[in-house]
N, C-alpha and C positions, 0 to 999 in steps of 0.2 A: 138596730136601736143602740147597740154598744158603740158603733162608730159615731153616731150622732152625739151620744153622751161624751165621747172622747173629744170630738171637735169642739163642742161647747165648752168643755173643761179647759182645753188648750187656749181657746179664744179668751176666756175669762182670766186664765193665768197670765197670758201675755199682756192683756190690757192692764192687769194689776201691776205687772212688772214694769211696764212702760210708765205708769203713773209714779212708780218709785224710782225713776231715773234710768230705766233700761232703754232698750231700743237701739243699742249700738250695733256694730257690725256682727255678723254671725261668725261664730267659731265652731268648726267641726272638729271635735276631739274624739278619736277612736280609743278604745280601751287600753288601759294599762292593767295588767293582771292584779287582782286583789290577793292579799295573802290568805292562807287557809283560815286564819283566825277571823279575818274580815268576812269570809264567806259563810261562817257559821252563824246560826241564829236567824230567827224570823219573827214576824208578828207586827202588830200595829202600835207598839208602845215605844217611847223614847228610851234609849239605853245609853249609858256612859261607857266609854272605852278608855283603855289605858292610852299611852302615847303622849307626845309632847303637848303641853298646854301653854307653851310660850306664845305670846301675842306678837305678831309682826309689828315693826315700827310704823309710825305714821297713822295710827288709828285703824288700820286695815286688819281684817281677820283672815286667817288661813281657812279656806272653805274647800271641802271635798264633797262632790256630788257623785253618787254611785248608783249603778243598777246592777244587781246580781241575779243570776239565773243561768240557764244553759241555752245553747243555740244562738240564733240570730233574731234580732228585732228589726222591723222595717224602719223604725225611727224612735228617737228620744228627743223630747223638748226640755229645755232647761233655761233657768235664769240664775246668773251669779253676778259677775261684774257686768255682763251684757246678756241679752237674750240670744238664744241659739238653738240649733238642732243638729243632731247627728243622724245619718241615714245608713241603712244596711249595717247595723251595729252587731258585732259579735260580742257576746257576754262572757265575762264581766266587763263593764264599762266604767270608767272613772274620769272625772274632770276636776282638776285642782286649780284654784284661783285665789288671788288676794282681793278681798272685797271690803269696801268701806262700810262703816256702821250705818244703820238705818235702811239698808237694802233688803228687798224681798228676795229670798232664795227659793227656788222651786225646781223640781225635776218630775217629769211625767213619762211613764213608759207603759205600753200596752202589749201584752203577750198574745200571740196567736193561738188558736185552738185549745182553749181551756187550760193552758199552762199558767204558771204563776211566776211573777218576778218580784223582786224586792228593791225598793229605792231607799236611799238613806242620805242624810245631810249631816256632815261632821263640821263643827266650827271649833277652831283652835284645839283640836285633839279630842273633843267630846262629841259623841253622836247625839244630836238634838232631836231628830225624828227618823223613824224607820217604819216602813209599811210594806206589806206583802199582799198581792192579789193579782187577778187577771189584768186589772188596771191599777198600777201603783202610782200614787201622787203624793209627793212630800213637799210641804211648804213650811218656811220658817222666816221670820223677819229678824234681822240682826238688830240688837239693842243699840240705841244711840249713846 
């Protein structure tokens, strides 16, 4: 049942992302280690973080998608500048991109055997969504 839910969620997420201008080539990004302060904290509420709040030139936003936890996941699905997935991912995982306004950002990760993972989306230095669970799905639409 959980796999069916995950497949339906991914299908809906990718359909939404494509409608928002996604559908480009897949990027496979394996993890850059998160700092200890980025690893701390959990829960399903949006949190602000310190860090640079400077906005990149040209109307694009600096976006960081992250999945925190331990061990390895079979796959992570994401949408930033384009749709993509990463397979056989060692945690923590991070993808950084310059994304234009109006885009749907998303990251989806499912942990094996009742473990929990945390996904987060950071825009221009501020965490805009962070969720933890056996299936962690974060979504956020960049303001125009």
